[in-house]
VEXDREN-2710 file (C-alpha; in Angstrom, 1 decimal):
% VEXDREN-2710
k/r/px/py/pz
1/MET/175.4/0.4/201.3
2/ASN/174.7/-1.9/198.4
3/ASP/173.1/0.8/196.5
4/ARG/176.2/3.1/196.8
5/LEU/178.5/0.1/195.8
6/ASN/176.4/-0.6/192.8
7/LEU/176.5/3.0/191.6
8/ALA/180.3/3.1/192.1
9/ILE/180.6/-0.1/190.1
10/ALA/178.4/1.3/187.2
11/GLU/180.3/4.6/187.3
12/ASN/183.7/2.7/187.1
13/ALA/182.4/0.8/184.1
14/GLU/181.2/4.0/182.3
15/LEU/184.5/5.6/183.0
16/LYS/186.6/2.6/181.7
17/ALA/184.4/2.7/178.5
18/ARG/185.0/6.6/178.0
19/ILE/188.9/5.9/178.8
20/THR/188.9/3.3/175.9
21/GLU/187.1/5.7/173.5
22/LEU/189.6/8.5/174.2
23/GLU/192.4/6.0/173.7
24/GLN/191.2/5.0/170.3
25/GLN/190.9/8.8/169.3
26/VAL/194.4/9.5/170.6
27/ALA/195.7/6.6/168.6
28/THR/193.9/7.6/165.5
29/LEU/194.9/11.4/165.9
30/SER/198.6/10.3/166.7
31/LYS/198.9/8.5/163.3
32/ARG/201.0/10.1/160.4
33/PRO/199.0/11.8/157.7
34/GLU/197.6/9.3/155.3
35/PHE/198.4/11.4/152.3
36/ASP/201.3/13.9/151.5
37/LEU/199.5/17.3/151.7
38/SER/202.5/18.9/150.1
39/THR/201.5/17.7/146.7
40/VAL/198.5/18.5/144.5
41/GLN/197.8/14.6/144.0
42/GLY/198.2/14.1/147.9
43/ARG/195.6/16.8/148.6
44/GLU/193.3/15.4/146.0
45/GLN/193.6/11.9/147.5
46/ALA/192.8/13.3/151.1
47/VAL/189.6/15.2/149.8
48/ILE/188.5/12.0/148.1
49/ALA/189.2/9.8/151.2
50/ARG/187.2/12.3/153.5
51/LEU/184.2/12.4/151.2
52/ASP/184.2/8.6/151.2
53/ARG/184.4/8.6/155.0
54/MET/181.4/11.0/155.1
55/GLY/179.5/8.7/152.9
56/MET/179.8/11.0/149.9
57/LYS/181.1/8.5/147.3
58/THR/182.9/10.4/144.4
59/ASP/183.8/9.4/141.0
60/SER/187.1/10.6/139.7
61/MET/185.5/12.0/136.4
62/ALA/183.3/14.5/138.5
63/LEU/186.2/15.4/140.6
64/ASP/188.4/16.0/137.7
65/GLU/185.6/18.2/136.2
66/CYS/185.3/20.2/139.4
67/ILE/189.1/20.7/139.6
68/LEU/189.2/21.9/136.0
69/ASN/186.2/24.2/136.4
70/LYS/188.1/25.7/139.5
71/ALA/191.3/26.0/137.5
72/GLY/189.6/27.8/134.6
73/ALA/187.6/30.3/136.7
END
Protein backbone atom coordinates (compact mmCIF):
# COMPACT_ATOMS: atom_id res chain seq x y z
CA MET A 1 0.00 0.00 0.00
CA ASN A 2 2.81 2.44 0.88
CA ASP A 3 4.60 1.69 -2.39
CA ARG A 4 1.52 2.55 -4.44
CA LEU A 5 0.98 5.72 -2.44
CA ASN A 6 4.62 6.76 -2.91
CA LEU A 7 4.34 6.10 -6.65
CA ALA A 8 1.18 8.18 -6.85
CA ILE A 9 2.84 11.03 -4.95
CA ALA A 10 5.88 10.91 -7.25
CA GLU A 11 3.69 10.84 -10.36
CA ASN A 12 1.67 13.77 -9.01
CA ALA A 13 4.84 15.80 -8.50
CA GLU A 14 6.01 15.03 -12.07
CA LEU A 15 2.64 16.04 -13.48
CA LYS A 16 2.64 19.30 -11.54
CA ALA A 17 6.11 20.10 -12.89
CA ARG A 18 4.95 19.34 -16.44
CA ILE A 19 1.87 21.54 -15.98
CA THR A 20 4.08 24.41 -14.82
CA GLU A 21 6.33 23.95 -17.85
CA LEU A 22 3.35 23.94 -20.22
CA GLU A 23 1.84 27.03 -18.57
CA GLN A 24 5.13 28.86 -19.12
CA GLN A 25 5.12 27.83 -22.79
CA VAL A 26 1.53 29.05 -23.20
CA ALA A 27 2.43 32.37 -21.58
CA THR A 28 5.39 32.77 -23.94
CA LEU A 29 3.41 31.85 -27.04
CA SER A 30 0.50 34.11 -26.05
CA LYS A 31 2.61 37.25 -25.93
CA ARG A 32 2.28 39.82 -28.67
CA PRO A 33 5.03 39.74 -31.28
CA GLU A 34 8.18 41.42 -30.06
CA PHE A 35 8.77 43.15 -33.40
CA ASP A 36 6.57 44.60 -36.13
CA LEU A 37 7.03 42.04 -38.90
CA SER A 38 5.26 44.23 -41.45
CA THR A 39 8.38 46.40 -41.83
CA VAL A 40 11.84 45.53 -43.06
CA GLN A 41 13.39 46.95 -39.88
CA GLY A 42 11.07 44.84 -37.72
CA ARG A 43 11.93 41.68 -39.63
CA GLU A 44 15.65 42.45 -39.35
CA GLN A 45 15.30 42.98 -35.60
CA ALA A 46 13.42 39.69 -35.29
CA VAL A 47 16.17 37.80 -37.14
CA ILE A 48 18.89 39.37 -34.99
CA ALA A 49 16.99 38.57 -31.78
CA ARG A 50 16.46 34.96 -32.85
CA LEU A 51 20.13 34.52 -33.72
CA ASP A 52 21.07 36.01 -30.35
CA ARG A 53 18.74 33.58 -28.56
CA MET A 54 20.32 30.71 -30.50
CA GLY A 55 23.73 31.83 -29.27
CA MET A 56 24.82 33.08 -32.67
CA LYS A 57 25.80 36.64 -31.83
CA THR A 58 25.80 38.93 -34.82
CA ASP A 59 27.29 42.28 -35.48
CA SER A 60 25.30 44.77 -37.48
CA MET A 61 28.04 45.28 -40.07
CA ALA A 62 28.03 41.60 -41.05
CA LEU A 63 24.24 41.57 -41.17
CA ASP A 64 24.13 44.73 -43.29
CA GLU A 65 26.67 43.20 -45.68
CA CYS A 66 24.60 40.03 -45.95
CA ILE A 67 21.43 42.05 -46.67
CA LEU A 68 23.23 44.16 -49.30
CA ASN A 69 24.59 41.04 -50.99
CA LYS A 70 21.10 39.54 -51.15
CA ALA A 71 19.66 42.77 -52.52
CA GLY A 72 22.33 42.97 -55.21
CA ALA A 73 21.90 39.34 -56.29
